[in-house]
Structure formats: structure tokens, C-alpha cells
N, C-alpha and C positions, 0 to 999 in steps of 0.2 A: 514399610510399604513395598510391595512387589515392584521391581524396576523393569521397565521395557526399554531396551536400547533403541533410540531413534536416530535419524540422520538429519543434520541441519547445517546450513551455512548462513552467512549474513545475507539478508534478503530484503526485497521490497519490490513492489510492482511499480514500474513507471508507466502505467497506463494512463492516458492523459486526454482532456476534453476539448472545447471548441471556440474560444474567443480569439479571433485571428487579428493580430496587429501587423503581421508581415504581409504586405500586399502581393509580393512576388518573390520568387527565389532570388536571393542575392541582394534584395532591396533593403536598405537600412531601415530597421524597424522603428515605428513610433513608440511612444511610452506614455504611461499613465502615472500621474503623481498626485500627492495630496498637499494641502497647505503646510508650510514649514515653520518650525520654531527653532530647529537646530540645523547647523550646516552639514552635519553628518548625513550621508545619503545611502541607505540600503536599497538594493535592487534585486529583482528576481527574473529569471528566464524560464518560461514554460515550454513544455514539449507540445507535440502536435495535438494532444488530446484537449488541451485548453484549460483555462482557469475556472471553468464552470463544470468540471467533470465530477463534482461531488466526491472527489477522491484525491489522488496524489498531487496534481497541480494545484488544486484548490487549497489543499492543506499547506503546501509550500507558501503560497501567496498569503494565507491567513497568518502564518508564522511571521512573515516579513511585515505584514500590516501591524500585528500586535507589537513587534519590536519597535517599529517606527513610532507607534503611539506612546510606548513606554519611554523612549528616549527623546520624544518631542521633535521628530524629524518628518520630512516627507519621504516618499518611496517612489520607485519607478518599476514598472513591469513591462516585459515584452514577451510575445508568444510566437513560437515558430509554427509554420505550416508544413514544413518538411525539414529533413536533415540538412539540406543545403542552406537553410536559414540560420543555423546555429552560429556560425562564425560572424555573420552580419549582426546578429542579436548582441553578441558580446561586444563587438566593435562599437555598436550604438551606445551601449551603457557605459563603456569606457569613455567615449566622447562626451557623454553627459556627466562625467566626473563622479561616478558612483564610487563609494568607499568600500563597499562589500557587495559581492554579487552571489546570489544563491541560485544554483542550477538544479532544477527539479526533474531529475531523470537520469537513468543509467546509460542513456545514449549520448550524453554530453561530454564524457571525459576527454576525448580528443580535442574538441573545440575549446573546452575550458582550459585544458593544459596549455594549449598554444597561447591563449589570452593571458593566463597567469604568468607564463614565462616572459611574455612581452611587456607585462605591466606589474613588476614586482612590488610596487607600492599599493596596489589594490589587493584586498583580501577576497578569497573565494570560498564558498561552501558547496561541496559536491555531494549531493544526496544520492545514495544508492550505488556508491562505488568506493572502494578503498585502495585503489591502485596508484593514486597520484601522490607521490611522496615529495611534495614541494613545500617550501617554507610558508608560502602565502595561501595554501589550500588546506581546508579542513574537510576530511572525508566523513560522511555520515552513513552508517550502515545499521542494519537491524537483524537480530536473530529471530526473524519472523516466524519460523516454525514453532517457537515456543507458544506464541499466541494462537497459531493455526492448530496446534495440538489440542488446545482447549476448544477451539471451534469445531474440530472434527469430532471430539468426544461429545460435545453438546448436540451436534447434528445427529450422531448415532443414537444418543439417548432419546431425542425427540422422535426420530424415525421409528425406533423400536416401540415407542408408546402409541403410535398411530397406525402401525401396519404389522401384519403377521409375516410379511416378507420385506422387511425394511431395507432401504437402500439410500446411500448418500452418493451424490455425483459432484465432481468438480471438473472444471476445464479452465484453460488459460488463454490469454490473448496471444502469447507467443512463447516459444520454448526458450526462455531466458532463465538463468539461475535465480533472479529475483522473483520470478513467477513460480518456478518449480519448487523452491523452498517452502512456499505457502502450501503447495500441493502435497509435498512430503509430510508436512506437519498435519495437514488435514487427514491424510490416509493413515498416518501413524496414530492419530487420536482415535479414529474409528477402530483401528486394530487394538488399541489399549482398552477401549470400551468392551470389545468382544472378549478380550482376555479376562477382564475383571468381572464381567457379567456372564461369562460362558454363553455368549450370544453369537449370532451369525449375521450381523448387519453387513450388507453388500457394499462394496466400494466400486464405483463406476468412474471412468475418465482418467484414472492415473494409477500406474503401477510403479511403486517405489523401487522395487528391486531392478526392474528393467529401465527405470527412468524414462518411461514412455507413456503418452496419453493423448488427450484431445485438446486441440487448440483452434481458435478462429483464424490465426495467422496474422492478426493485427489487433489494434485497440480501438477501432473506429467503426467496424461493420456491424451495425445493430441487427441487420437481417441474418447474417451468419450466426450471430449470438442466439437469435430466436430459433433458427433451424437446429443448431447444436443442442440447445436446451430441449427442444421438442423431441429429439431423438432419445434423450435421457428420460424424459417423461414417459415415452413409449416403453422404456425398459423398467418402469416402475419406480423411478427416483422419488423419494419423499422430501429430500432436501437437496437443493442445488447451490453450489458455491462457486460463482464465477470469479476468477482471478484475472480481471481484465478491465480495471478502471470502470468507466461508465457503461460498459457492455452488459452490466447487470440489468440495464433497462430493456434490452432485447430479451433477456431471460424472463423478465417479468411479463413481457408481452406474450411469450410462449405459454406461460402458466395460465394467464388470463384467457388466451384464445382457446386453450384446451379445457378450460373450466376444471382445472386440476386442483387438488387439495394440497399440492406440493408447496413448499415455502423456500425462501432464499436466505442465504447468509451473505453479508457484504464483506468487503475487505478495505483496509486502510482507514476509512472514516466510519463513523456510526451513521450508516445510510438512512436509518429510520429518521434521524434528525436532519441530515443534509438534503434528503430528497423525499419529502412527505408523500409524493405521488405513489411511492411503492411501499409505504410503511406497513400496510396491511399484510404484506408478504414477508416482512423481515423478521426472521427468528432472532437473529442477533448479528453482530458484525465483528470481524477480527480486526483489532485496532493496531495500526502502525502509526505512532504519533509523530508524523513528519512535521506538523505544525509546531509542536513543542521543541523539537530539535532545531528547526530553522530559527525560531524565535530566540532560543537560548544562545545559539551561535552568533546571531547578529548582535544581540545585546552584549555579549562578551567582547565581540570585536569593537563595538562602539565605546565600551567602558574601560578598555585596557590599552596601555601603550604597546603591549606586546601581544600579537595575535596568537591565540592558542590553536595550533594546527594538529593537536592530538586527535586521533580518530575517535569519533563518538560511536559507541555500539549500543543501540537500544535493546533492552531486554525486559522481561517481566519484572526482574528484581529492581531495576532502576527506574521503572515506570515508563520506559520508552515503548512498551507494548501493552496490550490488554484485550479484554473481551467486553463488548458493549452489553448493557442490560438487555433483558429479554422483552422489555417494553410491553406491548400488547399480548405477548405470549407468556408472560410471567405466570399466569394462572393455568396455562395449558401444557407447560413442560412438566416432567415428573417432579414431585415435591422434594425429592432428595438431590436433584441435579445441582442446585447452587452450592450445597455443602460439599458435594463431590468435586466440583470444579475448584472450590477453595482449597481443598485438600490436595488436589493434583497440582495446582499452581504452587503451593508450598513445597511440594515434592520436587518440582522443576527448579525452584529457587534454591533449595538446599542440596540439590544434586542427587537425591534418591531416585528421581526419574530423569533419565538422561535423554536429551533430545538432540539429535545430530542429523546431518543431511549430506549426501554425496555431491550436491550442487556447490560449485565454487565460482567465485568471481573476485 
């Protein structure tokens, strides 16, 4: 198979949703728990996006919930409203005698590191960062561009099937490596489609070579997401891929308001399933299986006398990444697309298609 060299780093989006348990900056957070059968207590800290973001925070919580159910324990969760709440959140969970604390987001390393150093008997799982080399911290990262490459190829294929001037657009919540690795993979997937099909599908919103593109500047401003998407629709985008947690909702509103035929791709979770309000617009979703990683890390911590602090790297090969089904679009995408994606995934896994990214973290 022809090989196209790509750029990738370990990635993930820590774009996060809305359930606030911290009433004020610096206030000790309250926590939610379940009925208990075991004394082992897993816990999770959410970032400002919230545990109902249908994305990163929600997946982290689901992983902890699943692990708690498996080991027969209760669990506790706290959510931050701002970065000043991070330290109080960890302190609250330490005070409540959590055995393992999962941090859902790449903005947590400093607060988590301080808590882990001060509490060496507590285990920590740091999702979306691999910089903390501590004996009681397990880093969890993902080679997200592998799955994003598939998403970009699928988007290009669909766009080419519905337009004579096909275009794919992507934008991020913030210019973080965990976001831009998604965007690298998407753009490279479109480029690979063009190479293989001798096509000219346009790429809007991200330039891999320049590492520059379009961002809302945060992961909470739905109006900004709507405005940014509207601009891409005006440029003729057929598929829009927001890399910004729940801000796909603003993108969906832009498509609906414009009465556009454009569709969306989700990231992190299968948005068709997690948020049925937008399922009619969802071509597919690029999956980063944070829930599986969090669940497995907690179960391992609970079931072993020795905490495994080896960095977990989610890939297509080990099932940490994937591409969601086309669901309602299964009969609308080109008939050869599924077979092409299967072949591409096999190429990525065996190394005949190289996927890399200049983004580092």
C-alpha cells in the first residue's frame, strides 16, 4: 500500500461540560457517591466543561462508574468551575479517603502532581498527560491522530460524494497539543484521500505544515462555536469536525439555522449515541476511549497490591481508539468506504501507513 507520512503525538481533547459541584473558587467541593459493597473508593475530578459534556469528562466518569460497579464499591466525583478549584477538589477527595483519583483533563497536571507528592499512599490516574513520572501516578495518553486520520478520510469521501467542490472543515476549542493532534490527523486523512483518489477535497480550518488554524479560544462558548461554524458553511464546508468537547452543539445550531446540508463528525465519544438531539447531523465520531482507559486503570489499582504506573498509550491496535459506525448515514456514504477504512486501519496498525504529528506534550 502506498504510504503517506503523517504527523502525530499523544493526544486528546480535554474539552469539558457543565455539572458544577464547586460553589466558589477555593471552596472545598462536595461529592456524589453510590451505595457501597467494598471499602475501596475510586474518585474522579472533572474539569470546567462538566460531567454531562457528552465527551471527555462524561467518559472519565463512566469509566470510574463502571470500575466501581465491577469491584462492588462506591465512587465520588467533584467538578471544577475554574482552574482555581483544582487544588481544593483534590484536597476534598483526599479528605474523603479516596484510594484512587482519576483526573479528567490536560490542565490538571500541576494540581495532581502536588496532591500525589503529598499523598503517596493514594493512587492517581492522569488522563491526557505523560509528564508526571511519579510512583503513584499513571499517565494515560492517546495517539489520537490515528483515529482522526480515519475520520478525515471518511469526511473527505462523504464530501466528495455530495459536492462538486467538496470541503472538510475542522476547528478546535483551544490551541493545545491534545486538540491539534486531532486536527493533524483529520487534515492528513483528507490529504490521503486526495492522494489515493486523485481528488481535490478542500481542507478548511487547519494547516498542518504551519500548525495554525481556527479556534474558539475555550470549550464553553456555544455562540462562538456557532459563529465559527457559520463561517465555514459560508465557505462551502460539507463536513465540519469540531474538536472542542460539547461545542459541537453550537456547530449543530449553525447548520440548522443555515438550513445547510452539511454534516458533523464528533470526537471522543460516539455523539450519535451520547447526544441524540444532534444524531441526524452525525456522520460518525472519532473515538478516544477514555472510559475504557479509566475503567481499566481503576480496576487494576483496586485488584493489585502494586500500583501499575506504566504509561497507557491508546492506539488503534490496542483498541484505545476507533471510528464510530455511520449509523443513519450508513446507506448514504460511498459503498466502498467501509472496506477502504478497514484497509487503512490495517495499514496504520502494521506500519505501512505512518501517522505522526509535530504537536508534543
